N, C-alpha and C positions, 0 to 999 in steps of 0.2 A: 580453484576448487569451490564447489557449491557448499554454502552454509545455510543453516536453518535461521530464518528471521522471524521473531515472534511479533504478535500484534495485540493491540487493544482497540477493539471496535466499540465506539460509544453510540448509544441510541437512547434518547430520553434520560441521559445522565447515568445510564447503567452499562456495564460491559455485556454485550450481546454478540451472538453470531447469527447473521441474517442471510437468507437466500438473496443474493445480489439483485437478481432481476425483479424482486418483489418490492423494491424500494420505490414507492410512488407517493406523490403528494396527496395528502388527505386520506390515505389508507394505511391500515396497520400492516406492516410487512410480515412475511412468513419468517418465523424465528426458530432457529435450531436450539438456541441455548440462551438463558439469562442467568448471569452469575449473581450470587449473593455477596460476593467479595467486591470491595471497592476497587476502582481503577488503580488507585495508588498501591494496593496490595500486589497487583500484577506487575506494576513498574518496579516495586521493590524486589520482587522475585527475579525479574530479568536482570536487575542491577547486581544482585548477589551472584547470579550465574554468569555474569559477564557476557551477556548476549547483546552485542553491539548492533545497531541498525534497526531496533524495534520501532514500529510505527504505530502511532495513535491516530485513529481516524474518527472525526466527528461526523456522524451520519445524521445530518439535520440539526435543528435548533435544540436548545436545552442541554447542551453538553459542555459549556464553557467552564463551569466550576469543576466538573469531573476532570476535564483536561488539565486544568491548572493544578489540581491535586496530584495527578499522575506526573506532571512535569516536576513538581516540587519533590516528589519521591526519588526522582533521578535527574537532577539538573544537568543539562547538556548531554543527556544520554538517550533521548527519545526524539524521533521525528514526528511532526504534527501536521495533519492535513484536515481539510474540511472547512470551507469558508475563508480560505486564505486569500488575501489581496494586498495591494501595495500600501493600503492604509493600516492594516493590522499586522503585517508580517514582523515589523521591528518590535512591536509590543510582545508578540509571542516569543520571539527570540530572547527578549529581556526576561520573559517569564520562565525561561529555562529550556526551550526547545533547541535541540542541537541543529535541526534542519526544518525547513518549512516545505510541505508537500503541496503542490498546486495543480489544479486541473481547470475547473470551471471559469476562474478569473481570466484565463488566457483566451476566452472566446466571448463574442457578444451574444445577445439574447437569441440570435438566429443560429448560433453555433459556428460562426465564422472566426477563424483564428486571428488574434490581434497581436501582431509581433511586437508592437510598442509596449504592450503591457508586460510581456515577458522580459523585455529589455529593462524596463523600469523596475520590475520586481527583482531581477538579478542584480541590478545596481544597488538596490536597497539592502538585500540580504548578503550579497556576494555569492558567486556561483558555488562556492564551497559549502554554503548553507542552504542550497535550494535543490529540491528533488522534483522532477517533473513527472506527474502521474499521467501515464498514457493508458489508463484502463479502457478497455475496448470491448466491442461486440463484433461477432462475425457478420459480414454482409457481402454477399455475392463474391465469395472467394477471397476476400481480404478482411482486414481488421480495421474498424472505424472507431476512433476515440469517442467515448461517450461522456457527457458532462451531466451536472445536476443529479448526482447520485445514480448515474448510469441510465437516466431516463431519456436523455436527448442526444441524438447523434450529432456530431460536428462535421466540419468539412475536412477533417484531418485523418488521413490514413496512417496506420502504423507501418511505415516503409523504411528502407535503408536511407532514402533521401531525407525523410522526416527526422530520423534519429541523428543524422549527421548535422542537419541544420539547427537542431535544438541543443546539441551537445555543448557548445561554448558557453551556454548560459546557466548550466547546472552541473552538479557533481554525480547525480544518479538518476536512473529512471525507476519508477514503480509501475508495474503493469498487472492489473487485475483482469483476468478473463471473465468478464461479467456474466457471460452466458452460462458458465459452470460454477461461479462463485457460490459457495455454501452448499453445494449439492453432494459433495463427497462421492462423485460418480465418475471421476477421471479428469485429468488435466488436458489442456489444449497442447498436445505434444508438438504440433507443427509450429505453434507460436513460440514455444520454448526453444525449439531448434533454431527458428529464425532469429530470436533475440540473441542467442548464443553466438550466432554467426555474424550478425550485423551491428550489434550495439557497440558504439565507441566508448560508452560509459558503463560502470557497474550497474547491474539491473537486478531487481527483485521481482519474481513472478508470484502471483497468488491466484488461486482458483481451482477447485476440484481435487486437491490432494486428498487422498483417502488412506494412505498407509505410510509407515516409516520408510518402506522401500522406495517411495517416491523421491526421496532425497537422492538416492543413487541413480534413479531414472533421470532426474533433472541433470545431475552431474554428467551422465553419459550423453544425453541429448544435446546439452549446451557445451560440452567439453569443459565443464567446470566453470563456465563464465556467467552462469545465472544462479542466483540464490533463490531459495524457496520459502514462502510463508505457508505454514499449515495452520488453518483456523478451526473450522467446525470439527475436523477429524481428530483434533488434539484432545487428550484426556482432560486438560485444564478446562475445556469447553464442552465436556460431555461426550467426547469421541473415544476412539480406541487407540490412537497413536500415543505412545508414551512420551511425555514431555522430557523426562529424564534421559531417555534414549537420544532425543534430539540434542539435548545439552551435551551429552557425551560425544555425539557426532561432531559437534563444533569444536569441542576441546581437543579432540584427536587431530584436528586439522589446523589448529592455531597455536 
């Protein structure tokens, strides 16, 4: 069954909702929402509402203190991504992250996959504490994993072969459809259908959700095998989708 998975996106130490494709070095991104509430406030709310699997993403530098405060508000209840590597993963787990989310570290500066880095990180964290972020962009009829805040394409396609090869090293996949992230203009339905049919691990999809009904749509497209993150469209972040309705959706299924 498909569940709602909440998020805390951090940029410059604040909770923001950003148009994914606008995250570029040296430029101010297009921003849909900036919260006056602290990251820890969102973490506490998710904890109170028993929303397991929430992810905190550090979008660039200047977010470490905010991330630590969020983790302290719900120790071992939040997944953390952004700048994760073999040197810092253990420290973040000790700081209270339930799982580490990794993308860019798995590739070299040219975007070539480095299998030894994944193996090393999985050994440090344990597969049960590792989430592989396969956030991607469409390219010539396929999906290509993008790193460095979705700015740089890698040599990894999101394919059944890729999912099966990576699965032994992690417990979940997180997939942002970067081309539609933050636009509230519709999800990548073909990607959701593909993930539901091919992923050997639990997977959370994010990108383009615009209504409460999208939860049922994802459930149908994936046969209940893909969970959905709703960001910019959620009323917590200035949108129209009721957070309380999403909480009720989960509680009716768990």
